[in-house]
C-alpha positions as CSV (number, residue, x, y, z in Angstrom):
1,M,23.6,-42.6,12.0
2,T,24.3,-41.2,15.4
3,K,21.9,-42.5,18.1
4,I,19.7,-40.1,19.8
5,R,20.3,-42.0,23.1
6,N,23.9,-41.0,23.0
7,A,22.9,-37.2,23.7
8,F,19.4,-37.5,25.5
9,D,17.7,-39.6,28.1
10,M,14.2,-38.0,28.0
11,V,11.8,-36.1,25.8
12,M,9.0,-34.0,27.4
13,F,6.2,-33.0,25.2
14,D,3.6,-30.6,25.5
15,W,0.1,-31.6,24.6
16,A,-2.4,-29.4,22.6
17,G,-0.9,-28.2,19.5
18,T,2.3,-30.5,19.9
19,M,0.9,-34.1,20.3
20,V,-2.7,-33.8,20.0
21,D,-5.3,-31.0,18.7
22,F,-3.6,-29.8,15.5
23,G,-3.9,-26.2,15.7
24,S,-4.6,-26.0,19.4
25,R,-8.2,-25.4,19.0
26,A,-9.8,-26.7,22.2
27,P,-8.2,-24.3,24.8
28,V,-9.2,-21.4,22.5
29,L,-12.8,-22.3,21.9
30,A,-13.2,-23.3,25.4
31,L,-11.9,-19.9,26.8
32,I,-13.8,-18.1,24.2
33,E,-17.2,-20.0,25.5
34,A,-16.3,-19.3,29.1
35,F,-15.8,-15.6,28.8
36,R,-19.1,-15.4,26.8
37,L,-21.0,-17.1,29.5
38,S,-19.4,-14.8,32.0
39,G,-20.9,-12.0,29.9
40,V,-17.4,-10.8,28.5
41,P,-16.9,-12.0,24.9
42,A,-13.3,-12.5,23.9
43,E,-11.7,-12.8,20.5
44,E,-9.7,-15.6,19.4
45,A,-6.4,-13.5,19.3
46,E,-7.0,-12.6,22.9
47,A,-7.4,-16.2,23.9
48,R,-4.3,-17.2,21.9
49,A,-2.0,-14.5,23.4
50,D,-1.0,-16.2,26.5
51,M,-1.4,-20.0,25.2
52,G,0.7,-22.5,27.3
53,R,0.2,-21.3,30.7
54,A,-1.8,-22.9,33.6
55,K,-5.3,-22.3,32.9
56,A,-5.8,-19.9,36.0
57,D,-2.6,-18.0,34.9
58,H,-3.8,-17.8,31.3
59,I,-7.3,-16.3,32.5
60,R,-5.6,-14.1,34.6
61,A,-3.3,-12.6,31.8
62,M,-6.5,-12.4,29.5
63,L,-8.4,-10.3,32.1
64,A,-5.2,-8.1,32.3
65,Q,-5.5,-7.2,28.5
66,P,-6.7,-3.7,28.3
67,R,-9.9,-4.3,26.0
68,L,-11.0,-7.3,28.2
69,A,-10.4,-5.4,31.6
70,A,-12.5,-2.7,30.2
71,A,-15.1,-5.0,29.2
72,W,-15.3,-6.8,32.3
73,Q,-15.4,-3.3,34.3
74,E,-18.3,-2.2,32.0
75,A,-20.3,-5.6,32.2
76,R,-19.6,-6.1,36.0
77,G,-19.2,-2.7,37.6
78,T,-15.8,-3.6,38.9
79,A,-12.2,-4.2,37.9
80,P,-11.4,-7.9,37.1
81,D,-9.8,-9.4,40.1
82,E,-8.8,-12.9,41.7
83,A,-12.6,-13.5,42.2
84,A,-13.2,-12.9,38.5
85,T,-10.5,-15.3,37.5
86,A,-11.8,-18.0,39.8
87,E,-15.3,-17.3,38.2
88,V,-14.0,-17.8,34.7
89,L,-11.9,-20.7,35.6
90,E,-14.9,-22.6,37.1
91,T,-17.1,-21.8,34.0
92,L,-14.2,-22.8,31.8
93,Q,-14.2,-26.6,33.2
94,E,-17.2,-27.8,31.4
95,P,-16.4,-26.6,27.8
96,M,-12.7,-27.4,28.4
97,I,-13.3,-30.9,29.2
98,R,-15.8,-31.5,26.3
99,L,-13.6,-29.8,23.7
100,A,-10.5,-31.4,25.0
101,R,-12.2,-34.9,24.4
102,E,-13.5,-33.9,21.0
103,T,-10.1,-32.7,19.5
104,A,-7.9,-35.3,21.4
105,H,-6.7,-37.0,18.1
106,L,-2.9,-37.3,17.9
107,V,-1.0,-34.9,15.4
108,P,0.1,-36.9,12.3
109,G,3.4,-38.6,13.0
110,A,3.2,-38.3,16.8
111,A,2.9,-42.0,17.5
112,E,5.5,-43.1,15.1
113,T,8.0,-40.4,16.7
114,V,7.4,-41.8,20.1
115,A,7.7,-45.4,19.0
116,R,11.2,-44.5,17.4
117,L,12.2,-42.8,20.7
118,R,11.1,-45.8,22.8
119,E,13.2,-48.1,20.6
120,E,16.3,-46.2,21.8
121,G,15.2,-46.3,25.4
122,I,14.3,-42.7,25.8
123,K,11.9,-42.0,28.5
124,I,8.8,-40.0,27.5
125,A,7.3,-37.2,29.7
126,S,4.6,-34.8,29.3
127,C,3.5,-31.5,30.7
128,T,0.5,-29.4,30.1
129,G,-1.4,-26.2,31.1
130,Y,-4.5,-28.3,31.5
131,S,-5.4,-29.6,34.9
132,R,-5.7,-33.2,35.8
133,E,-9.6,-33.3,35.4
134,M,-9.1,-31.7,31.8
135,M,-6.4,-34.4,31.1
136,E,-8.6,-37.3,32.0
137,A,-10.7,-36.4,28.9
138,I,-7.6,-36.8,26.7
139,L,-5.6,-39.5,28.0
140,P,-7.7,-42.6,27.0
141,R,-7.9,-41.4,23.3
142,A,-4.3,-40.7,23.1
143,K,-3.4,-44.1,24.5
144,A,-5.9,-45.7,21.9
145,E,-4.0,-44.0,19.0
146,G,-0.8,-44.8,20.2
147,Y,0.6,-42.3,22.8
148,D,0.9,-43.3,26.5
149,P,3.8,-41.1,27.9
150,D,5.5,-42.4,31.0
151,L,4.4,-39.5,33.1
152,V,2.0,-36.6,32.8
153,V,2.5,-33.5,34.7
154,C,-0.4,-31.1,35.1
155,A,0.2,-27.2,35.8
156,N,-1.8,-27.4,39.2
157,E,0.6,-30.2,40.5
158,T,3.6,-27.9,40.9
159,A,4.0,-24.6,42.8
160,Q,4.3,-22.8,39.6
161,G,3.3,-23.4,36.0
162,R,5.0,-22.1,32.6
163,P,7.2,-20.3,32.3
164,S,8.9,-21.7,35.4
165,P,10.7,-25.1,34.9
166,L,9.1,-26.8,37.7
167,M,7.2,-29.2,35.8
168,V,10.2,-30.2,34.0
169,Y,12.0,-30.7,37.3
170,K,9.2,-32.8,38.6
171,A,9.4,-35.1,35.7
172,C,13.1,-35.5,36.0
173,A,12.8,-36.3,39.7
174,D,10.0,-38.7,39.2
175,L,11.7,-40.5,36.3
176,G,15.2,-40.3,37.6
177,V,16.6,-38.2,34.8
178,W,19.8,-35.8,34.9
179,P,21.5,-33.7,33.9
180,L,18.8,-31.4,32.5
181,T,21.2,-31.0,29.2
182,R,20.0,-34.6,28.3
183,V,16.5,-33.6,28.3
184,V,14.5,-32.3,25.4
185,K,11.6,-30.0,25.6
186,V,9.1,-29.9,22.9
187,D,6.3,-27.2,22.6
188,D,4.2,-25.1,20.2
189,A,3.8,-22.1,22.6
190,E,6.5,-19.4,23.4
191,V,5.9,-19.9,27.0
192,G,7.0,-23.5,26.5
193,M,10.2,-22.4,25.0
194,E,10.9,-20.2,28.1
195,E,10.1,-23.3,30.4
196,G,12.6,-25.4,28.4
197,R,15.3,-22.8,28.5
198,N,14.8,-22.0,32.2
199,A,15.0,-25.7,32.9
200,G,18.3,-25.9,30.9
201,C,16.7,-28.5,28.2
202,F,17.5,-28.7,24.6
203,T,14.4,-26.8,23.5
204,V,12.3,-27.7,20.3
205,G,9.5,-25.5,18.9
206,V,6.9,-27.1,16.5
207,A,5.5,-24.3,14.3
208,A,3.0,-25.7,12.0
209,S,0.9,-27.7,14.2
210,G,0.6,-25.2,17.1
211,N,-1.0,-22.1,18.5
212,A,0.8,-19.4,16.4
213,V,-0.8,-20.8,13.2
214,G,-3.8,-22.0,14.9
215,L,-5.3,-24.1,12.0
216,S,-6.4,-27.6,11.6
217,V,-4.6,-30.1,9.2
218,E,-7.2,-29.6,6.7
219,E,-7.4,-25.8,7.2
220,L,-3.7,-25.5,6.8
221,A,-3.4,-27.7,3.8
222,A,-6.2,-25.6,2.0
223,L,-4.0,-22.5,2.2
224,D,-2.1,-21.0,-0.9
225,P,1.4,-22.6,-0.6
226,A,3.0,-19.3,-0.2
227,D,0.6,-18.1,2.4
228,R,1.1,-21.5,4.3
229,A,4.8,-21.1,4.1
230,D,4.7,-17.6,5.4
231,R,2.5,-18.4,8.3
232,V,4.7,-21.2,9.4
233,A,7.8,-19.2,9.0
234,A,6.3,-16.4,11.2
235,A,5.3,-18.9,13.8
236,G,8.9,-20.3,13.9
237,E,10.5,-16.9,14.3
238,R,8.1,-16.3,17.4
239,L,9.4,-19.6,18.8
240,K,13.1,-18.9,18.1
241,A,12.8,-15.5,19.6
242,A,11.4,-17.1,22.7
243,G,14.3,-19.4,23.0
244,A,13.9,-22.5,20.8
245,D,17.2,-24.1,20.0
246,V,15.6,-25.4,16.8
247,V,12.2,-25.2,15.3
248,I,10.4,-28.1,13.4
249,A,7.2,-28.1,11.4
250,S,5.6,-30.8,13.8
251,V,6.6,-33.7,15.9
252,A,6.7,-35.7,12.8
253,D,10.1,-34.1,12.2
254,L,11.6,-34.4,15.6
255,I,13.6,-37.5,14.9
256,P,16.0,-35.9,12.2
257,A,16.3,-33.0,14.4
258,L,17.4,-34.9,17.5
259,E,19.7,-37.2,15.3
260,D,21.3,-33.9,14.1
261,E,22.0,-32.6,17.7
262,A,23.3,-35.7,18.8
263,A,25.7,-35.9,16.0
264,R,26.7,-32.3,16.6
265,R,27.3,-33.2,20.3
266,G,29.5,-36.1,19.3
């Protein structure tokens, strides 16, 4: 069996929908609540469309969607602008922190995957579209369940968030990892695939646990098998189109994928 360490020095994981919060429910529910409190109700599909971006960028993108822009204009008498983005972002803080804490359980197999990577001396980094304040609600529970990365980079800690590669670059600089071809980026969102490719990483998409399917473990298991397979396959195609080198169902399947790539590289 080819050792992963022969090919890679660091794996950088996303959080919601990848390592915690199966189905990436917390950011969606929090955004819906924040828009409702701002007087402009948003639909789940509208909240999911730009998932993975820094929360200010995410809100800005939502307010640029034609229906939401028109709804804001009608409710407020003015087109959404930077002040509108700032208002929704401030409103988002409380529900985002509350829901992030409630949904911060690890995706099945996440702790085991990280333990296996650590056995080979792989550094474990993470990045997120959440602010540091939002992440503080997640980190203690993740640690208690077996996931304590070497580094957490939040979107507001670099000059730009995804799809820029700056969070990956920061992690590599802080942990002393190079070249970028020896870094793995794992994410459930299309913008995360773009981030990984822009950084020059080996980029892995997770289809079943993430934003594109958007269902909890129980909801996904309850689907008709054919429907479930179709939804996961469709999510995988979206991730491939966004630049994934390989797509897996969840992080529970990461080790075989990295072993295969390490063997391919020789």
